[in-house]
MARSE-884916 format. One line per 8 residues: number of its first residue (from 1); for each residue x negated, y, z of C-alpha. Coordinates in nm, 2 decimals, decimal comma. Layout:
<pts>
NUM> X/Y/Z ~ ... $
</pts>
This chain:
<pts>
1> -6,61/7,61/-3,20 ~ -6,76/7,42/-2,88 ~ -6,44/7,50/-2,67 ~ -6,23/7,38/-2,97 ~ -6,45/7,05/-2,98 ~ -6,42/7,01/-2,61 ~ -6,04/7,04/-2,64 ~ -6,02/6,78/-2,92 $
9> -6,23/6,53/-2,72 ~ -6,03/6,58/-2,43 ~ -5,70/6,53/-2,62 ~ -5,85/6,21/-2,81 ~ -5,94/6,08/-2,44 ~ -5,59/6,14/-2,32 ~ -5,46/5,96/-2,62 ~ -5,69/5,66/-2,56 $
17> -5,59/5,65/-2,19 ~ -5,23/5,64/-2,29 ~ -5,26/5,35/-2,54 ~ -5,52/5,14/-2,39 ~ -5,34/4,89/-2,18 ~ -5,50/4,59/-2,04 ~ -5,26/4,31/-2,11 ~ -4,98/4,21/-2,34 $
25> -4,72/4,22/-2,05 ~ -4,78/4,58/-2,01 ~ -4,73/4,67/-2,37 ~ -4,39/4,84/-2,34 ~ -4,47/4,96/-1,96 ~ -4,45/5,34/-2,06 ~ -4,06/5,27/-2,13 ~ -4,00/4,99/-1,89 $
33> -4,13/5,23/-1,59 ~ -3,87/5,49/-1,69 ~ -3,56/5,25/-1,71 ~ -3,67/4,97/-1,47 ~ -3,83/5,10/-1,18 ~ -3,65/5,26/-0,85 ~ -3,30/5,22/-0,95 ~ -3,12/5,02/-0,66 $
41> -2,78/4,92/-0,51 ~ -2,94/4,83/-0,19 ~ -3,00/4,99/0,14 ~ -3,37/4,92/0,23 ~ -3,65/5,06/0,43 ~ -4,03/4,99/0,39 ~ -4,28/5,08/0,67 ~ -4,66/5,07/0,58 $
49> -4,93/5,10/0,85 ~ -5,29/5,01/0,88 ~ -5,41/4,73/1,12 ~ -5,79/4,71/1,13 ~ -5,90/4,62/0,76 ~ -5,53/4,51/0,68 ~ -5,24/4,69/0,55 ~ -4,91/4,57/0,70 $
57> -4,57/4,64/0,54 ~ -4,23/4,58/0,69 ~ -3,93/4,58/0,48 ~ -3,58/4,56/0,59 ~ -3,26/4,55/0,40 ~ -2,90/4,61/0,50 ~ -2,66/4,32/0,40 ~ -2,29/4,37/0,40 $
65> -2,19/4,02/0,30 ~ -1,99/3,84/0,58 ~ -2,06/4,12/0,81 ~ -2,35/4,35/0,84 ~ -2,68/4,22/0,91 ~ -3,04/4,30/0,86 ~ -3,29/4,10/0,68 ~ -3,65/4,15/0,73 $
73> -3,97/4,08/0,55 ~ -4,33/4,12/0,66 ~ -4,63/4,13/0,45 ~ -5,01/4,15/0,50 ~ -5,28/4,27/0,25 ~ -5,65/4,25/0,28 ~ -5,93/4,37/0,08 ~ -6,24/4,13/0,17 $
81> -6,58/4,10/0,07 ~ -6,75/4,00/-0,26 ~ -6,43/4,09/-0,48 ~ -6,20/3,86/-0,27 ~ -5,86/4,01/-0,18 ~ -5,54/3,88/-0,01 ~ -5,30/4,07/-0,21 ~ -5,01/3,94/-0,02 $
89> -4,91/3,71/0,25 ~ -4,55/3,75/0,30 ~ -4,29/3,59/0,56 ~ -3,94/3,61/0,43 ~ -3,60/3,60/0,63 ~ -3,55/3,23/0,62 ~ -3,92/3,16/0,72 ~ -4,06/3,10/0,37 $
97> -4,42/3,21/0,31 ~ -4,56/3,37/0,00 ~ -4,91/3,40/-0,08 ~ -5,11/3,59/-0,35 ~ -5,47/3,61/-0,37 ~ -5,74/3,72/-0,61 ~ -6,12/3,70/-0,67 ~ -6,27/3,97/-0,90 $
105> -6,59/3,96/-1,09 ~ -6,63/4,31/-1,22 ~ -6,97/4,23/-1,40 ~ -6,81/3,97/-1,60 ~ -6,47/4,13/-1,64 ~ -6,30/3,84/-1,49 ~ -6,03/3,81/-1,22 ~ -5,90/3,47/-1,08 $
113> -5,55/3,47/-0,93 ~ -5,33/3,24/-0,72 ~ -4,97/3,29/-0,65 ~ -4,76/3,04/-0,45 ~ -4,55/2,96/-0,13 ~ -4,53/2,69/0,12 ~ -4,30/2,47/-0,10 ~ -4,60/2,36/-0,30 $
121> -4,51/2,61/-0,59 ~ -4,80/2,79/-0,71 ~ -4,98/2,95/-1,03 ~ -5,35/2,97/-1,09 ~ -5,44/3,24/-1,33 ~ -5,74/3,40/-1,49 ~ -5,77/3,76/-1,63 ~ -6,03/3,87/-1,87 $
129> -6,11/4,23/-1,99 ~ -6,38/4,35/-2,20 ~ -6,37/4,67/-2,41 ~ -6,06/4,66/-2,61 ~ -5,97/4,31/-2,53 ~ -5,75/4,16/-2,26 ~ -5,67/3,80/-2,21 ~ -5,46/3,60/-1,96 $
137> -5,39/3,24/-1,87 ~ -5,17/3,09/-1,61 ~ -5,11/2,72/-1,51 ~ -4,86/2,55/-1,28 ~ -5,10/2,43/-1,05 ~ -4,90/2,18/-0,83 ~ -4,64/2,03/-1,10 ~ -4,87/2,11/-1,41 $
145> -4,57/2,12/-1,63 ~ -4,64/2,48/-1,76 ~ -4,92/2,70/-1,92 ~ -4,91/3,02/-2,04 ~ -5,16/3,26/-2,22 ~ -5,16/3,59/-2,36 ~ -5,39/3,83/-2,58 ~ -5,41/4,19/-2,64 $
153> -5,63/4,42/-2,85 ~ -5,60/4,79/-2,80 ~ -5,79/5,06/-2,98 ~ -5,72/5,42/-2,96 ~ -5,37/5,47/-3,07 ~ -5,29/5,11/-3,15 ~ -5,22/4,78/-2,96 ~ -5,14/4,47/-3,08 $
161> -5,12/4,11/-2,91 ~ -4,90/3,82/-2,83 ~ -4,82/3,55/-2,59 ~ -4,73/3,18/-2,56 ~ -4,56/2,95/-2,30 ~ -4,64/2,57/-2,32 ~ -4,47/2,28/-2,17 ~ -4,73/2,00/-2,09 $
169> -4,48/1,73/-1,98 ~ -4,50/1,43/-2,22 ~ -4,74/1,60/-2,43 ~ -4,81/1,97/-2,51 ~ -4,52/2,15/-2,69 ~ -4,48/2,51/-2,76 ~ -4,18/2,65/-2,57 ~ -4,16/3,03/-2,65 $
177> -4,40/3,27/-2,80 ~ -4,39/3,64/-2,86 ~ -4,58/3,90/-3,07 ~ -4,58/4,28/-3,04 ~ -4,76/4,60/-3,12 ~ -4,74/4,97/-2,99 ~ -4,85/5,30/-3,12 ~ -4,89/5,63/-2,94 $
185> -4,99/6,00/-3,06 ~ -4,93/6,29/-2,88 ~ -4,60/6,29/-2,69 ~ -4,47/6,00/-2,89 ~ -4,51/5,63/-2,79 ~ -4,33/5,34/-2,96 ~ -4,38/4,95/-2,90 ~ -4,20/4,65/-3,06 $
193> -4,20/4,29/-2,93 ~ -4,05/3,98/-3,08 ~ -3,93/3,65/-2,91 ~ -3,99/3,35/-3,15 ~ -3,98/3,61/-3,44 ~ -3,60/3,57/-3,41 ~ -3,52/3,87/-3,20 ~ -3,69/4,20/-3,15 $
201> -3,72/4,49/-2,88 ~ -3,78/4,84/-2,97 ~ -3,89/5,06/-2,71 ~ -3,96/5,45/-2,78 ~ -4,07/5,73/-2,55 ~ -4,09/6,09/-2,61 ~ -4,23/6,37/-2,39 ~ -4,00/6,68/-2,46 $
209> -4,21/6,89/-2,20 ~ -4,43/6,85/-1,92 ~ -4,13/6,78/-1,70 ~ -3,89/6,58/-1,92 ~ -3,94/6,24/-2,09 ~ -3,67/6,05/-2,30 ~ -3,69/5,69/-2,36 ~ -3,49/5,44/-2,56 $
217> -3,48/5,05/-2,54 ~ -3,29/4,85/-2,81 ~ -3,22/4,47/-2,90 ~ -3,21/4,35/-3,26 ~ -3,16/4,04/-3,42 ~ -3,02/3,88/-3,75 ~ -2,68/3,78/-3,57 ~ -2,68/4,13/-3,39 $
225> -2,87/4,40/-3,59 ~ -2,79/4,64/-3,31 ~ -2,77/4,46/-2,99 ~ -2,80/4,60/-2,63 ~ -2,92/4,97/-2,61 ~ -3,05/5,16/-2,30 ~ -3,12/5,55/-2,32 ~ -3,29/5,69/-2,04 $
233> -3,49/6,00/-1,92 ~ -3,71/6,12/-1,61 ~ -3,73/6,48/-1,52 ~ -3,98/6,61/-1,28 ~ -3,81/6,90/-1,06 ~ -4,15/6,95/-0,88 ~ -4,07/7,01/-0,51 ~ -3,72/6,90/-0,55 $
241> -3,84/6,55/-0,64 ~ -3,81/6,34/-0,95 ~ -3,47/6,24/-1,11 ~ -3,42/5,95/-1,34 ~ -3,12/5,84/-1,53 ~ -3,03/5,58/-1,78 ~ -2,72/5,45/-1,96 ~ -2,65/5,12/-2,14 $
249> -2,42/5,01/-2,44 ~ -2,24/4,82/-2,20 ~ -2,10/5,11/-2,02 ~ -2,32/5,14/-1,72 ~ -2,47/5,45/-1,59 ~ -2,75/5,48/-1,33 ~ -2,93/5,77/-1,17 ~ -3,19/5,79/-0,89 $
257> -3,36/6,07/-0,71 ~ -3,73/6,01/-0,58 ~ -3,83/6,27/-0,33 ~ -4,10/6,31/-0,07 ~ -3,90/6,45/0,23 ~ -4,23/6,46/0,46 ~ -4,58/6,36/0,45 ~ -4,58/5,99/0,35 $
265> -4,20/5,96/0,37 ~ -4,01/5,91/0,03 ~ -3,65/5,86/-0,03 ~ -3,47/5,73/-0,33 ~ -3,09/5,76/-0,32 ~ -2,93/5,57/-0,62 ~ -2,59/5,55/-0,78 ~ -2,46/5,30/-1,05 $
273> -2,14/5,36/-1,24 ~ -1,96/5,09/-1,47 ~ -1,74/5,18/-1,76 ~ -1,65/5,52/-1,59 ~ -1,50/5,37/-1,27 ~ -1,64/5,62/-1,01 ~ -1,41/5,47/-0,75 ~ -1,60/5,15/-0,75 $
281> -1,95/5,31/-0,80 ~ -2,24/5,13/-0,64 ~ -2,49/5,32/-0,40 ~ -2,81/5,24/-0,27 ~ -3,11/5,40/-0,12 ~ -3,45/5,33/-0,03 ~ -3,68/5,48/0,24 ~ -4,06/5,44/0,22 $
289> -4,28/5,54/0,50 ~ -4,66/5,53/0,50 $
</pts>
């Protein structure tokens, strides 16, 4: 009986871990991670290294337009004292600079963020988490034309929340809003989100086994009861890497292999075929070192 209780407690803890997500923007992430990440039609390399207290990342992309050229980005990350973090300071190929910083107060469950660049574009945000509640608010700091907020409540197998985007020029008006909910039990996960209550996205994931997961994402509205559909899967081939594949109702099929070929060296060759036209397939590969 004691062993059974421990097993039940462990299963319950796993369910809570799977369904408790911090913010509304992550409500469909178990599906989005499968059909959205790693696929590429670019040729890129990324090298990470430590330089004192900082992490330096160099990214290079091979571009074939008007001849072959290499575009590089250099990023710096630094975790400072008292909860301060320079999450990103990035120099882009044309000299633009992007800055992302945060200040975390763990005792109060607060995190203050700033994301901007040297062209006087920047968003000031705050995140709050306490128990089953997650809140966010973001303001366009320089132009002060936009304000967005979101809330999510998650408990055990359920999560429910919403978000709103406001325009603040000439008065405050509601631009867009979304509401959504998710449910998870055992190997099954489902989430539904709506935009202005006029269209909905249904995301479903099912874990067939420890190595195979299948997902779907579909769009629905009054004018198009069954709009775009994406079906995907991820297969953990152990030492041979992780294989992801997806196909869309528009006829696009993509696949990618994510594999560690040496310690801290990962490659992700990818291919995309549209409407069965293999001769015009698009290929890409990413290499990450460090």
